[in-house]
N, C-alpha and C positions, 0 to 999 in steps of 0.2 A: 504652434501659435495660430489662432484663427483671427482673421481680419477681413473686412470688406469695406467698400466705400459707400454702400447703399443704405446708410443709417437714415432713419426717418426723422428722429428728433434733432440730430446734428449732422446734416448731410456732409459727406466727404471729410469727416473728422480725422480719418486716417491719413489724409493728405495735408492737413493744416500744420504749419510750423509750430512746434511745441516748446522746444528749448534749443538755443544755439543754431537755429535755422533747420533743425532736424524734426522729423515727425515722431509720433509716439512709437510707431512700428520700428523705425530706424534706431531709436534710443533703446528699445527693448532688445532688439537683435544684438546691439553692441554690448549691452550689459550681460545678456545670456552667454554670448560667445566669450566674453572676457572671463566669466566665472565658471563656465561649463564647456570649455572649448573641445573637450574630448567626447562630448555627447552630441550626436547629430541633431541639428535644428531644422525644423520644417515649417514653412509658412503655408497655411491652408487658406486659400481665398476661393472665389467663385468663378464660374465660367461666364459670368456677365461681362460684356465688353467694357463696361465702366470700370472694371477692376484691372484692365490692362495697365493703367497708369500706376496702380499699386505695385504690380509685378515689376514694372520698369524702375520704380523708386528703390528697389532692393537688389537690382541686378548686379551691383558691384560688390556685394558682400560675399567673401569666399566661404565655401563650405555651407552655404545656405541652400536648402532644397525647397522648391516651390511646388505646390499642387493646386489644381483648380477643380472644383467639384460643385455639387448641387448648392444653389444659393439659399434656398429655404430649408431644405432638409440637411441641417448641419451634422446630425448624427450620421447620416449616410456619407457625408463628406469625410468624416473622421474614419469610418470603417473602410471606405474605399482607399483612403490614403494609407492607412495602417497596413492593408493588404498589399498595396503597390510597393511600399518601402520595406515590408517585412518587419514591422515594429509591433511588438506585443505589449510592452510597458510604455504607456503614453503619459507624459506630464503635459496637461492641457493648460495653455497660457491664453488668456483673453487679452487682445490688444487694446481693450477699453481701459486697461489697468496699467498706467505707466509706472506705478510704484511697486511693481512686483519685486519682492525682496529675496535675494539669493539664499539667505539663511533658512528660510522656510522651505525652499526647494531642496536644500541639503537634508532637512529633516525627512522629506518624502523619500529621497534616494536611499536613506538608511532602511526604509521599509520595503525595498524592491522585492526581496526574496521571501517575504513573510506570507505569501499565498493568498493575499486579499485581492478581491476584484476591484475595490475602490478604496483609496486612502486619501484623506485630507484632514482638515482641522474643524473644530467646533467651537462655538462661542455660546455659552448658556444653552447647550443642547441643540443648537441650530448649526447646520453645516455652514461654514464661513462663505461658501459660494453663494449663499442666499442672503448674505449680509452686504454692507456697503463699504467695507474697509478698502478693498481694491489693491491689497498687496499679497494676495494668496494665489496659489495654483492648486491643482488636484491631480492625483495619479490614478489612472484607470487602465484596466487590461482590455486589449482589443477584443478578446473572446467575450468579455462581459458586454461590450457595446454591441457586438454581433448578436448576442443573446437578447438584448433589449429589442433589437429590430424584429426578432421573431415573436416577441411578446406583446408588442403594441405598435399601432400605426397612428396614434394620436399626435396631432401637430405640436402640442406642448412639448412632447418628449423628442420630437424631431428637431425642434428649435433649440431646446435646452438639453445639451448632449448627455449630461450625467444625472439629470433630475430623477429619472425613473429608478436608478440604482438606489440612491439614498432614501427615496420614499417607499421603496419595497425591500427593506433589509432582510426579509425572510427568504428572498430569492437570490441574494448575493452575499458575499463575504465583505462586509463594510467595516472599515477601521477609521474612526475619527479621533484625532489627537486633540484632547481638550486644551484649549488655550484661553479659557475664560479669565483666569487671573491675570495673565499677561496682557490681554486685550481690553481689560476693564477701562484703562485710561483712554482708550480709543473708541469708546462706544458711540461717540458723536461724530466720528470721522466718516466722511464719504469721499473716497478718492477714486471711485470708478467713474468713468466719463460717459455720460449719456446725453447731456445737454450743453448748451452754450455756457450756462452758469457753472456747471461742473468743470468745464474746460478752463474757464477763467480762474476759479479757485485753485484747481490742481496745478495750473501753469504757474501761478504765483508761488505756491509752496515748493514745487519742483525747482524753480529758479533759486529760491532761498537755500535749499539743501544742496543742489548740485554745485553751485558756486562756492560752497564751503566744504565740499566733499563729505557731506553728512547724510547721504541718502541711505538711511538706516532707521531702525526702531528708535534709537536714542535721538536721532535728528528730528524725527516726527514728534517725539515728546517735547523737544525744545520749541517746536512750532506751536504746540498746544499752549505752552507757557507764555510765549512771546506774543501770540496773536489770538487771544481768547475770542475776539469777535468772529474769527474764521470758524471756530467750533460751532458757534451759533448759526452761522450761515450754512455750514455743512449739515447741521441737525435739521434745519429748515428744508434743505434739499432732500434729506432722507424721507421726510414726511410727504413731500411733493411726489417723489419718485419711489413709491413703495415697491419692494421686490415681492 
């Protein structure tokens, strides 16, 4: 999981209470450990002293490994961490996405031994990581990330860890699981958090679902039916915050 406090659009969003007095990072750690307790979990943040408080906020979670690396070159942060911990298959979780759904991680885990460099999902032929849904992860091999570092030094690819892989499918083994039909009802959803407005909308939806133990695809569908105005607000935020 990657996280840092130095966001420009919503400063220190990783430290803001999101639900039940807990931060997004804390909630994600708890959900991932509850569902995948047998898989090591690593929090990758930066060497910036401003992230000391982020490390402190997760110090009481058992079996959580932390790593501090390059703030701007996130690709290097991942390869350095992968080598330090001896991890080849990486499921990358962005802490901007509080609605990460375990069912989709399970889909990725089924693909672990299929020999692909990069595995994720697609919506209408677009990798979901470039969409606004906010409930997906992606799986990538450490060797593939190391290869990227030898092929490019462009800042875009240092900041967006996996972008080079799926935009250069001729150089890597890419597998995208098509979810277009399943995701069609969610095309106007934006549950990734970059701005204060995102935080407000996502916080309301999270509270509605968590209090009813419905943090799932079906729960999100109910939200769409019960609060159509939220769909319009999220659609507006998609247009404002183009990926």
